[in-house]
Backbone bond lengths (Angstrom), bond angles and torsions (degrees), N, CA, C in turn:
res aa  C-N    CA-C-N  psi(-1)  N-CA   C-N-CA  omega(-1)  CA-C   N-CA-C  phi
1 M - - - 1.478 - - 1.535 107.32 -
2 P 1.339 117.94 130.23 1.452 120.17 179.46 1.493 112.76 -68.91
3 K 1.304 116.28 145.35 1.458 121.72 178.86 1.550 107.22 -74.93
4 V 1.311 115.41 127.73 1.459 122.28 176.78 1.504 109.19 -93.54
5 I 1.302 117.25 126.40 1.451 123.89 -178.79 1.527 110.39 -102.95
6 L 1.330 116.38 128.70 1.453 122.99 173.01 1.519 107.68 -106.68
7 K 1.346 116.90 101.59 1.465 120.88 176.79 1.536 103.90 -89.22
8 Y 1.345 116.08 140.10 1.443 119.92 174.66 1.521 110.99 -135.57
9 K 1.308 115.48 152.54 1.468 123.26 178.33 1.506 107.37 -125.82
10 K 1.339 116.81 130.13 1.452 120.91 173.70 1.537 108.70 -74.22
11 M 1.308 116.85 126.58 1.458 121.32 -179.46 1.540 110.98 -86.82
12 T 1.333 115.76 -19.22 1.459 120.99 178.00 1.506 108.06 -138.02
13 P 1.323 117.76 156.82 1.482 118.55 179.76 1.512 114.30 -64.13
14 S 1.321 117.27 -23.41 1.481 120.94 -178.06 1.516 112.92 -90.08
15 A 1.329 117.82 -5.92 1.479 120.98 -176.99 1.542 109.02 -61.95
16 M 1.339 114.69 146.05 1.475 120.76 178.65 1.525 109.39 -104.77
17 A 1.284 115.23 144.23 1.477 122.41 -178.11 1.546 109.86 -68.91
18 P 1.336 117.55 146.11 1.447 119.33 171.74 1.526 108.50 -58.32
19 H 1.326 116.00 140.07 1.471 118.81 -174.16 1.528 111.16 -129.96
20 Q 1.310 114.70 126.90 1.473 121.77 174.28 1.496 108.10 -99.43
21 A 1.336 117.74 109.42 1.454 121.99 -173.22 1.496 113.69 -63.71
22 H 1.338 117.15 -37.37 1.462 121.20 -179.94 1.539 107.46 -134.48
23 P 1.332 116.55 147.38 1.488 119.49 -176.56 1.539 113.63 -55.75
24 D 1.354 117.66 -30.70 1.480 119.78 -178.04 1.505 112.25 -90.27
25 D 1.327 120.54 0.04 1.473 122.74 -179.32 1.536 109.27 -65.36
26 T 1.292 116.28 140.30 1.457 120.50 178.97 1.505 111.28 -77.50
27 G 1.336 118.23 -36.36 1.464 121.39 -175.10 1.502 114.87 -106.18
28 F 1.302 115.94 162.49 1.470 125.74 171.11 1.513 107.96 -105.07
29 D 1.317 117.24 128.48 1.470 120.67 174.88 1.509 109.59 -66.89
30 L 1.337 116.90 140.29 1.438 123.05 175.52 1.512 108.88 -121.66
31 Y 1.351 115.67 151.74 1.490 120.93 -169.37 1.542 110.01 -125.01
32 A 1.301 113.94 143.90 1.483 120.85 177.96 1.564 108.14 -64.25
33 D 1.286 115.15 136.22 1.484 120.79 177.51 1.502 110.86 -104.09
34 Q 1.313 116.72 13.59 1.458 120.71 178.62 1.545 106.76 -159.04
35 T 1.342 116.18 158.31 1.422 120.91 171.07 1.515 107.67 -90.15
36 V 1.339 117.11 131.19 1.449 122.10 -176.66 1.509 109.11 -128.19
37 Y 1.362 115.91 130.68 1.440 121.20 177.16 1.528 110.18 -101.56
38 F 1.329 116.26 139.70 1.475 122.32 -178.59 1.512 110.21 -117.68
39 A 1.286 115.83 129.10 1.473 120.70 169.48 1.544 106.25 -76.09
40 P 1.335 118.82 164.74 1.468 119.36 176.22 1.517 110.88 -53.57
41 F 1.327 116.46 133.13 1.442 126.52 175.06 1.537 114.24 61.76
42 E 1.316 116.15 19.05 1.466 121.08 -178.83 1.554 110.26 -86.24
43 T 1.326 114.46 146.33 1.470 123.56 175.11 1.500 109.24 -111.94
44 K 1.367 116.73 132.87 1.446 120.23 178.78 1.542 110.98 -142.95
45 R 1.305 113.41 161.10 1.462 122.46 175.90 1.506 107.70 -96.59
46 I 1.357 116.95 135.07 1.432 123.87 -177.59 1.533 109.78 -111.48
47 S 1.322 115.65 128.83 1.474 120.19 175.02 1.530 110.13 -75.15
48 L 1.335 114.92 132.40 1.481 120.28 178.06 1.518 111.02 -107.15
49 G 1.349 117.82 -8.95 1.448 120.52 168.50 1.510 116.62 79.08
50 I 1.356 117.87 7.51 1.483 120.51 178.89 1.511 112.21 -130.87
51 S 1.309 117.03 157.40 1.458 122.03 165.29 1.516 106.44 -122.33
52 I 1.334 117.26 161.69 1.457 119.87 -174.69 1.513 111.79 -134.59
53 Q 1.362 113.27 161.77 1.456 121.93 169.54 1.502 106.19 -141.48
54 L 1.354 116.11 133.40 1.421 121.51 -175.93 1.558 111.90 -115.49
55 T 1.278 114.93 161.65 1.463 121.35 172.22 1.527 109.13 -56.71
56 K 1.353 116.55 140.27 1.443 121.11 179.93 1.540 111.11 -52.87
57 G 1.346 115.69 136.54 1.454 120.29 179.57 1.516 114.07 93.82
58 Y 1.349 117.09 5.78 1.447 121.88 179.52 1.530 111.58 -128.87
59 S 1.316 116.89 151.66 1.455 123.23 172.18 1.519 107.86 -134.07
60 A 1.293 117.81 -175.82 1.461 120.39 -176.31 1.523 110.55 -135.85
61 E 1.314 115.94 156.38 1.454 123.20 175.15 1.528 108.41 -122.39
62 V 1.338 115.41 133.65 1.476 120.29 169.30 1.524 104.96 -89.12
63 R 1.329 116.45 119.48 1.467 121.06 -174.83 1.517 110.80 -125.46
64 P 1.353 115.09 159.18 1.475 118.80 176.12 1.512 111.40 -66.67
65 R 1.302 116.45 153.78 1.479 122.39 170.08 1.538 106.06 -92.89
66 S 1.305 115.34 135.05 1.489 118.40 -175.68 1.504 111.28 -62.45
67 G 1.305 120.16 -40.90 1.457 122.88 -178.88 1.503 111.89 -61.66
68 M 1.332 116.21 -46.34 1.473 118.42 179.58 1.521 110.26 -66.95
69 S 1.313 117.89 -37.62 1.455 121.02 179.74 1.521 111.21 -62.70
70 L 1.314 116.21 -37.03 1.462 122.23 -178.62 1.555 112.41 -74.50
71 R 1.325 115.77 -39.60 1.475 120.27 -169.42 1.510 115.15 -95.02
72 T 1.328 119.83 -16.07 1.462 120.59 -176.85 1.504 111.59 -129.61
73 P 1.344 117.20 161.18 1.461 121.60 174.33 1.567 111.37 -83.14
74 L 1.333 117.41 1.36 1.467 121.35 -179.98 1.519 108.30 -88.76
75 K 1.307 116.74 118.95 1.494 119.91 -175.15 1.529 110.07 -116.56
76 C 1.321 115.71 130.55 1.412 123.35 175.67 1.515 109.95 -81.38
77 I 1.302 117.55 133.30 1.465 122.90 178.87 1.528 107.79 -93.79
78 L 1.320 116.85 132.96 1.473 121.61 -179.98 1.524 111.27 -57.82
79 G 1.324 115.84 136.26 1.465 121.42 -179.99 1.511 111.24 -138.11
80 T 1.295 117.58 149.46 1.484 123.43 178.28 1.543 109.39 -104.78
81 V 1.316 114.05 138.18 1.454 120.83 172.21 1.528 106.99 -111.05
82 D 1.335 116.12 108.03 1.467 118.90 -179.55 1.527 111.64 -69.28
83 P 1.358 116.61 152.49 1.427 120.01 -172.77 1.571 114.91 -61.60
84 G 1.310 116.16 -28.12 1.471 118.28 -179.34 1.506 114.76 -89.21
85 Y 1.351 119.08 -3.94 1.473 122.46 -178.36 1.519 109.46 -73.84
86 R 1.334 117.33 130.61 1.411 121.34 178.63 1.544 114.09 -121.83
87 G 1.311 115.76 7.48 1.457 120.23 179.62 1.512 111.01 -80.70
88 E 1.324 115.46 -178.47 1.481 120.94 -179.64 1.532 109.70 -65.79
89 I 1.320 115.29 137.52 1.471 121.77 174.08 1.528 107.17 -77.28
90 M 1.322 114.12 130.46 1.465 120.47 179.41 1.537 108.13 -122.77
91 A 1.296 115.66 163.52 1.481 120.79 173.33 1.500 108.89 -128.98
92 I 1.320 117.78 145.72 1.450 122.63 178.72 1.547 106.23 -104.64
93 F 1.344 114.45 127.78 1.473 121.32 176.96 1.494 110.15 -122.92
94 V 1.363 115.17 148.51 1.437 121.84 173.29 1.546 107.97 -125.71
95 N 1.297 114.23 137.66 1.498 119.93 176.40 1.539 107.00 -92.78
96 L 1.308 116.62 109.76 1.481 121.32 -177.53 1.537 110.64 -88.58
97 S 1.299 118.72 16.73 1.461 122.32 -178.27 1.520 110.15 -107.23
98 N 1.358 114.99 156.30 1.454 119.64 174.41 1.555 110.47 -87.97
99 R 1.338 115.92 12.05 1.457 122.35 176.29 1.512 109.73 -118.72
100 P 1.338 116.93 153.12 1.463 119.38 175.87 1.528 109.90 -63.89
101 N 1.310 117.84 153.53 1.469 125.40 176.58 1.501 109.62 -144.19
102 Q 1.320 115.63 169.90 1.444 119.98 176.72 1.507 113.06 -149.59
103 I 1.313 114.35 154.06 1.460 123.83 169.20 1.515 105.09 -112.22
104 N 1.332 115.94 132.98 1.448 121.35 -177.15 1.556 109.19 -98.91
105 K 1.312 114.49 146.74 1.470 121.11 174.91 1.523 108.10 -54.84
106 G 1.332 115.13 129.96 1.458 120.55 -179.73 1.529 115.09 94.39
107 D 1.365 115.77 -10.16 1.465 119.72 176.04 1.540 110.39 -66.22
108 K 1.336 115.54 139.35 1.441 122.55 172.89 1.536 106.26 -77.25
109 V 1.352 118.07 112.10 1.471 119.72 -166.56 1.526 114.98 -116.08
110 C 1.326 117.81 -26.72 1.465 120.12 -177.85 1.523 108.39 -157.40
111 Q 1.337 115.22 -177.69 1.452 119.06 176.84 1.493 112.31 -132.97
112 L 1.301 114.96 153.16 1.474 122.93 179.41 1.509 106.25 -106.81
113 V 1.330 116.30 121.73 1.485 120.48 179.50 1.529 106.34 -117.33
114 I 1.330 116.11 129.92 1.462 122.48 -179.31 1.520 107.38 -91.77
115 R 1.339 113.22 138.50 1.447 118.54 179.33 1.542 112.00 -134.40
116 R 1.291 115.81 148.50 1.468 119.84 177.31 1.510 110.89 -78.91
117 D 1.307 117.18 136.45 1.461 121.31 -178.76 1.536 109.26 -94.40
118 V 1.324 114.41 154.59 1.466 120.80 172.65 1.510 107.75 -123.50
119 S 1.318 118.48 150.59 1.429 124.29 178.04 1.537 107.34 -85.17
120 V 1.312 116.82 121.56 1.452 122.12 -176.06 1.526 109.04 -124.91
121 Q 1.317 116.55 136.18 1.439 121.91 176.17 1.517 107.19 -111.57
122 S 1.339 119.30 129.62 1.477 120.93 176.72 1.522 108.70 -94.08
123 I 1.316 115.67 138.42 1.458 122.05 179.77 1.528 109.98 -129.96
124 E 1.324 118.15 121.51 1.456 120.09 176.89 1.548 108.54 -74.96
125 C 1.327 115.60 139.13 1.461 119.61 176.90 1.522 110.39 -142.16
126 D 1.304 116.30 166.42 1.461 121.81 -179.32 1.522 112.64 -88.45
127 K 1.339 116.67 -23.61 1.485 120.26 -177.40 1.526 109.16 -146.05
128 L 1.320 115.68 142.78 1.456 122.58 174.39 1.504 109.38 -105.34
129 N 1.307 118.69 150.02 1.453 122.16 177.23 1.526 109.80 -61.20
130 D 1.345 116.54 146.92 1.446 120.95 175.77 1.510 110.26 -69.63
131 S 1.351 116.79 155.71 1.453 122.01 175.53 1.533 109.16 -140.82
132 D 1.301 117.67 167.66 1.463 121.56 179.26 1.525 110.31 -62.28
133 R 1.295 117.44 -39.47 1.487 121.36 -179.04 1.515 112.66 -74.88
134 G 1.306 117.55 -36.33 1.437 119.70 -179.25 1.527 110.38 68.71
135 S 1.344 116.23 -136.37 1.448 121.03 -177.84 1.557 112.20 -103.30
136 D 1.362 115.78 13.77 1.453 119.72 176.22 1.517 109.37 -64.72
137 G 1.322 116.12 125.71 1.484 119.95 -173.92 1.514 113.06 -118.00
138 F 1.310 114.28 -132.44 1.471 125.28 -174.04 1.527 113.25 -41.31
139 G 1.340 114.68 114.41 1.459 120.31 174.76 1.497 114.35 79.83
140 S 1.331 118.91 5.85 1.445 121.69 -174.40 1.510 115.13 -70.01
141 T 1.314 117.86 -17.87 1.471 120.32 -179.09 1.552 112.38 -93.87
142 G 1.301 117.07 4.84 1.481 119.47 176.72 1.536 110.55 108.08
143 R 1.318 113.14 174.87 1.472 120.46 -174.69 1.528 113.17 -83.74
144 N 1.301 118.04 -26.88 1.494 119.41 -174.89 1.490 111.24 -109.50
């Protein structure tokens, strides 16, 4: 398996490096590069202070951290970082509380997960092949 390299550049002097807590961890922890205040139910973009470059054939996802998702009403929205993007990595958060909240500069707020890309071609067609599931959607497989 080829070694995947995550190159990163600090966009500000105070930016913190992506951190992999354990060698077997899938994601790299990312840190807020600013303090951000949230009004109730407000959505905001958070500066993470870094830009990245990945090995060809890979992209990244900005994902929630399970601990933060469990302990706070601030939720990170999944985001994709395309392989050619060289701007600052940002995260989108929503405050699901009716109270104000904040993220402090230096807080561990989300994780960066690297994924292998595949080349996909989309083709418009008039009919799709039948399947066992058909068009049954949301909740169609039962409650449990």
